[in-house]
N, C-alpha and C positions, 0 to 999 in steps of 0.2 A: 433534899433528894440527893442520894449518892450516885455518882456517875462512875460506872465500871468501865475501865479502859479495856478495849478488846485486845486480846493477846495477839501480837504480831506473828504471822506465819513465817516459816523459813528458819535458817540456821544463823547463829551468831558468828562473828568473825573468828572467835576462838575455836568454835566447833569446826569451822571450815579448815582452819590451820591444822588442827589435830587430825582431821580426816586425811588431809593432803600428806601430812607427815607419815601417818600409818601406811598410806598407799605407797609412798616412796620407799619406805622400809621393806614392805612386802615385795615390791618390784626388784629392789636391790638383792633381796634374798633369792628370788626366783632366778635372776640373771646369774648370780654367783653360783647357784646350784647347777644351772645349765652349763656354765663354764667348767665347773668341777667335773660334771659328767663327760663333757667333751674331752677334757684333759685326760681323764681316766681311760676313756675309749682309745685315745691316741696312744697312751702308754701301753695299753693291752695290745694294740695293733703292732706297735714297735717291738714289744717283747715277743710277739708271735713271729714277726719277721726274723728276729735274732735267732729264735729257736729253729726256724726253718733253715736259715743259713748254716747253723751249726750242724744240723742233721745232714744236710747236703754234703758239706765238707767232710765230715767224719765217715759218712757212707762211701764217699768217693775214695778216701784213703784206705778204708778197709778193703774195698774191691780191688784197688790198685795193688795192695800188698798180697792179696790172694792170687793175683796174676804175676807175682814176682818170678822172674826167670833168671837164675844165677848164671852169669857168664864171667869170664876172666879177661883181664886187660894186660897187655904187655908183650914182650918179645923174649924168646930164649928162656933163661932161667928167671928172669925178672917178670913173673906173671903173678897176679894177685886178683882177688875177687873185685868185680866192678861194683864197689860200694864205698860211699864216703859218709861218715857219721860225725857231725860236729854239734856243738851246743845249740846252734841256731840254723843249721842247714843239714839236709838229709838228701842223699843221692843214691839211686839204685837202678838196676836194669829190670825191665819187665814190660808187660803189655798194658794197654789202657782199656778200660771198659769200652765196649763197642760203640756206645752212643757218643763217646767223647773224642775218638780219633780213629783213623784207619787201623786195620789189622797190622800186626808186626811187632817187632821188638824195639823198645825205646830206652834211651838214657833219660831218666827222670830226676829232677832236682826240685826239692821243696824248700822254700826260704822266704824270709821277709825281703821285700824290695826296698833297700835303704835309700835308693835314689829318689823315691817318691815318698812324701810324708805329708800328713795333715796333723799338725801339732806333734804329739808324741806317738802318732799312729802311722803304721806302714801297711801296704798291701801284702797279704800272704799269697805268694805266687807259686805256680807249678811251671817249670820249664821242661820241655820235652823235645828230644831230637831222635830221629830214626837211627837204629844201629844196623850194621851189616849182618847178614846171616852167619852163623857159626858160633862155636862155644868159646872162642878166643878172638878178641879184636886187638889190633895193634895200639889203638889210642881211642880216647873218648871224644865225642864232638864238643866243640866249644860254642858254636852258634845253636840257638834253640828257639822254638816257639814259646811265647810266654802267655800264660793264662792266669788271670786273677781269681783265686778261690774265695777270698774274703778281703774287701777293700780297706777295712780299718781294723788293724790288730795292734794292741799295745805290747803284748808279750807272746813270743813263740819259743818254746823250750823243748829240746829233744834230749832224751837220756837213753842209755843202752845197758843191757844186762848180758853178762857172759852166760854160756851154757852151764847150767848147774850152779850158777852164782845167785846171790841175793842182793848185791849192791848195785845201784844204778850209777853208771858212769856218765860224765858230761860229754865225753867224746869216745869214738871207737878207733883204737890204734892198732888192733891186731890185723896184720895184712893177710893172714892165712885163713881166716874163717869169718863167718858172719855172726852177729849177735843173736842170742836166742830170742830176745824181745826188745822192742823199741817203744818207749813211752813218749807220747806227744801231749804237751800242755799248751793251751791257747787261752789268752785273755783278750776279749773283744767287747767293745761297748761297756767297759768297766766291769765285766762279768767273766769269771773263769768258766770255761767249758769243762764238762766232765773229762777226766783223764782218759786217753785212748791208748790201749796197748796193741801194738802191731807185732805180728810174728812173720818174718820173711819166709814165704813158701811153706807156711804151716809148720814152722820149726817147733818141735816138741819141747816141753819144759825140761 
């Protein structure tokens, strides 16, 4: 008489190991996918914040130059426009948008604050000080309120174009007149912002 052995119920050790391995691989893939999604979402949020910062700064500068009010500084025959144009610094006279400061005329200075640094990054700051009423002032204020427009900037470049000219200059040396246009370039967060062209007081081309 032949005795048939009953098939044992359940999984073999090899089958269990294969199942556990497959489950572990699936979980690793799921966790990796979730981390990738989270990283992508963080990158999108960071990029969105950078774009918002860029728009705020460029909108502010456009409004500030729309409110440019030319005055002269000096005494006697030594009178010149209240304007300074350098490769990394820009200063002019004008009003500020109402939501940023009280009404009145201000001496405004836009520059990188070299005193503060995070690696190779510096804050882009706006300094402003009130000016006395009148078309001519004897001197410009030295002390000013400082406001950070962008906390981490790698590059801040300013260039100037003469009326009727086509070449951009690294600095503005003409004491008798204003430039027709001012080009501002900013690199922040490893990205270049779009070039911004400012025209003092709506200066025509």
